[in-house]
C-alpha positions as CSV (number, residue, x, y, z in Angstrom):
1,M,-16.6,11.1,22.9
2,T,-16.7,7.6,21.7
3,T,-17.3,8.8,18.1
4,I,-14.1,10.9,18.2
5,V,-12.1,8.0,19.6
6,T,-13.5,5.6,16.9
7,L,-12.8,8.2,14.2
8,F,-9.2,8.7,15.4
9,S,-8.7,5.0,15.5
10,A,-10.1,4.5,12.0
11,V,-7.9,7.3,10.6
12,A,-4.7,6.0,12.3
13,I,-5.4,2.4,11.1
14,C,-6.1,3.5,7.5
15,A,-2.9,5.7,7.5
16,G,-1.0,2.6,8.7
17,I,-2.4,0.5,5.9
18,I,-1.4,3.2,3.4
19,F,2.2,3.1,4.7
20,F,2.2,-0.7,4.5
21,L,1.1,-0.4,0.9
22,A,3.7,2.3,0.1
23,G,6.4,0.0,1.5
24,T,5.2,-2.8,-0.7
25,V,5.3,-0.6,-3.7
26,G,8.8,0.5,-2.8
27,L,9.8,-3.2,-2.4
28,L,8.5,-4.0,-5.9
29,R,9.7,-0.8,-7.7
30,F,13.1,0.2,-6.4
31,P,16.2,-1.0,-8.4
32,D,18.5,-2.6,-5.8
33,S,18.2,-4.5,-2.6
34,L,19.5,-1.7,-0.3
35,T,16.9,0.8,-1.5
36,R,14.2,-1.8,-1.3
37,L,15.2,-2.7,2.2
38,H,15.2,1.0,3.2
39,A,11.8,1.7,1.8
40,L,10.3,-1.5,3.3
41,T,11.7,-1.0,6.8
42,K,10.8,2.7,7.1
43,A,7.3,2.3,5.8
44,D,6.5,-0.9,7.8
45,N,7.8,0.6,11.0
46,L,5.7,3.7,10.7
47,G,2.7,1.7,9.4
48,L,2.8,-0.7,12.3
49,G,3.2,2.3,14.7
50,L,0.1,4.0,13.3
51,I,-1.9,0.8,13.5
52,I,-0.9,0.2,17.1
53,L,-1.7,3.9,17.9
54,G,-5.1,3.3,16.4
55,L,-5.7,0.2,18.3
56,L,-4.6,1.6,21.7
57,P,-7.8,3.6,22.4
58,L,-9.9,0.5,21.4
59,S,-8.1,-1.9,23.7
60,G,-10.2,-2.8,26.7
61,S,-7.6,-2.8,29.4
62,F,-4.2,-1.5,30.3
63,S,-2.6,-5.0,30.0
64,T,-3.9,-5.3,26.4
65,A,-2.5,-1.9,25.6
66,L,0.8,-2.8,27.1
67,K,0.9,-6.0,25.1
68,L,0.3,-4.0,21.9
69,V,3.2,-1.6,22.7
70,L,5.5,-4.5,23.6
71,I,4.7,-6.2,20.3
72,W,5.5,-3.0,18.5
73,A,8.8,-2.7,20.3
74,L,9.7,-6.4,19.5
75,V,8.9,-5.8,15.8
76,Q,11.1,-2.7,15.9
77,L,14.0,-4.6,17.3
78,A,13.6,-7.6,15.1
79,G,13.1,-5.5,12.0
80,A,16.3,-3.5,12.6
81,T,18.3,-6.6,13.3
82,A,17.0,-8.4,10.1
83,A,17.6,-5.3,8.0
84,Q,21.2,-5.1,9.2
85,L,21.8,-8.7,8.4
86,I,20.3,-8.4,5.0
87,A,22.2,-5.2,4.2
88,R,25.5,-6.9,5.1
89,L,24.8,-9.8,2.8
90,A,23.6,-7.5,0.0
91,R,26.6,-5.1,0.3
92,P,29.3,-5.5,-2.4
93,S,32.3,-7.5,-1.2
94,G,34.7,-4.5,-1.4
95,R,36.2,-4.3,2.1
96,G,37.4,-0.7,2.1
97,K,34.1,0.9,0.8
């Protein structure tokens, strides 16, 4: 059973890393700041979620798993807030659009 858990963790962590790399490629390749921001936030949120999902079975206790989930939730809230602020600054100054 430990082999299956270890394999699941490795697959989830590797998938998370791939999403982080995809977000980085989107950040470097997309033409404007709003599309870059969209690619980066979506890929990083999913990548971190997969990494946390892979680390949960390997955590030794319930408190460690709870800390991992709370860190993920904090990053979700902070990322959404930062993305909104950056998008407002990057938006063209036309008020009615």
